C-alpha positions in Angstrom: 117.9 91.0 133.4 115.2 92.6 132.0 111.2 91.9 132.2 111.9 89.4 129.6 114.2 87.2 130.8 112.5 87.4 134.2 108.8 86.5 132.3 110.9 83.2 131.3 110.9 80.1 133.4 114.4 79.0 134.3 114.2 75.7 133.0 113.9 77.3 129.1 116.3 79.8 130.4 118.9 76.7 130.8 117.7 75.2 127.2 118.9 78.8 125.8 122.1 79.3 123.9 124.0 81.9 125.4 123.7 84.0 122.6 120.3 84.0 122.4 120.2 85.1 126.3 122.5 88.4 124.6 120.1 88.6 122.3 117.1 88.4 124.9 118.9 90.9 127.1 119.3 93.6 124.9 117.4 96.6 125.6 114.0 97.6 123.6 113.7 100.3 121.6 110.7 102.5 121.7 110.7 102.5 117.7 112.2 101.4 114.6 115.4 103.6 114.0 114.6 102.7 110.1 111.3 104.3 110.3 110.9 108.1 109.4 111.1 111.0 112.1 109.3 114.4 112.3 112.6 116.9 112.7 112.3 120.5 112.6 112.7 122.2 109.5 110.1 122.3 106.5 109.1 119.5 105.0 109.1 119.3 101.1 108.5 116.3 98.2 111.2 115.0 97.0 111.7 113.0 93.8 113.2 109.2 94.4 114.1 107.1 91.6 113.4 103.5 91.6 114.9 100.8 89.9 112.7 99.2 86.8 109.4 98.0 87.8 109.7 98.0 91.4 107.4 101.6 91.8 104.7 99.4 93.9 107.2 97.7 96.0 109.6 101.0 97.2 105.9 102.4 97.7 105.1 99.6 100.1 108.3 99.8 101.4 108.9 103.3 102.1 104.5 103.5 103.2 105.2 101.1 106.2 108.9 103.5 107.2 106.1 106.4 107.9 106.9 108.4 104.9 104.6 109.8 102.4 104.4 108.5 99.6 102.8 109.8 95.9 102.8 107.6 92.8 101.2 109.4 89.8 98.8 106.6 87.8 96.5 106.8 85.3 94.0 104.6 83.7 93.8 103.5 80.2 90.7 101.7 78.6 92.2 99.0 76.4 90.9 96.3 74.9 92.1 92.8 75.7 91.3 89.8 74.3 88.2 91.2 72.8 87.4 92.3 76.7 87.1 96.2 76.6 89.3 96.8 80.2 90.9 99.1 82.4 94.6 99.0 83.4 96.7 101.5 85.2 99.7 102.9 84.0 102.3 105.3 85.8 103.0 108.3 84.9 106.5 109.0 85.2 107.7 105.0 85.4 110.8 104.5 87.6 110.4 107.7 89.3 108.1 108.4 92.5 107.6 111.2 95.0 108.4 111.2 98.8 107.1 114.0 101.6 110.1 114.2 103.8 110.6 117.1 106.4 115.0 116.8 106.2 116.0 114.7 103.5 119.5 114.8 104.3 118.9 112.7 107.5 116.7 110.6 105.7 118.7 110.4 102.9 120.3 106.9 104.5 117.0 105.6 105.2 115.5 106.3 101.8 118.1 104.6 99.8 118.4 101.5 101.9 114.6 100.3 101.1 114.3 97.8 98.8 113.5 98.8 94.5 115.0 102.2 95.7 118.1 103.9 93.4 118.9 106.6 95.0 117.2 110.5 95.8 117.5 112.4 92.9 119.7 115.1 93.7 120.2 119.0 91.2 123.0 120.1 89.6 124.4 121.6 93.1 124.5 118.4 94.8 121.4 118.7 96.9 118.1 116.9 96.8 115.5 118.4 94.4 112.5 119.4 96.3 109.4 120.4 94.9 106.7 122.6 95.8 103.0 121.7 96.7 102.0 123.3 93.6 104.2 121.6 91.5 102.4 118.1 93.2 98.9 119.9 93.0 99.6 120.6 89.0 100.5 116.6 88.4 97.7 115.2 90.7 95.4 117.7 88.6 96.9 116.3 85.7 96.0 112.8 87.1 92.7 113.6 87.5 92.4 114.7 83.9 93.4 111.7 82.5 91.3 109.2 85.0 88.6 108.1 83.2 84.9 108.9 84.4 82.5 106.1 84.8 79.2 106.9 84.5 76.4 104.3 84.6 72.9 105.0 82.5 70.5 103.2 83.7 68.0 102.2 80.8 64.1 103.9 82.0 62.0 100.8 81.9 59.4 101.6 79.9 56.1 100.2 81.4 53.3 99.4 78.9 50.4 100.6 80.1 47.1 100.4 78.0 47.3 104.2 76.7 51.0 103.1 75.3 49.4 100.0 73.5 46.9 102.4 71.8 49.0 105.2 70.7 51.1 102.3 68.8 
């Protein structure tokens, strides 16, 4: 038996069901087989379609599985209930971008993630890959759309004897 079972006392082992002993006796994997792997070849960005309003869920689940994820967003300033608030909007609702080494080998892993619908294919049935230049262009557009917040500090006007006289 493995170290896990040998670490348990004989009394504890006797209380366990045969099914649980079998479960504890199985070999331990050094990695999660659902995670991304670095494979030979050139990595690229791929377009992934997600279910409506599930972009952030799919992003967190894919990131937890070691995939590089990019979700372009813009921040808009809108008035809600008389207050000016910053609201984030997706630039491509229903789509996210994943940086993957070999998408054909990882496709099943990606499509099993909660919130993911499918990997987008081109006309030939090959996953649609984007170049780094295309992603950088999208990032540049995202940066242009972000409002820049600059705090302007009012200069304190100290009243001195001379400034009182001039008035």
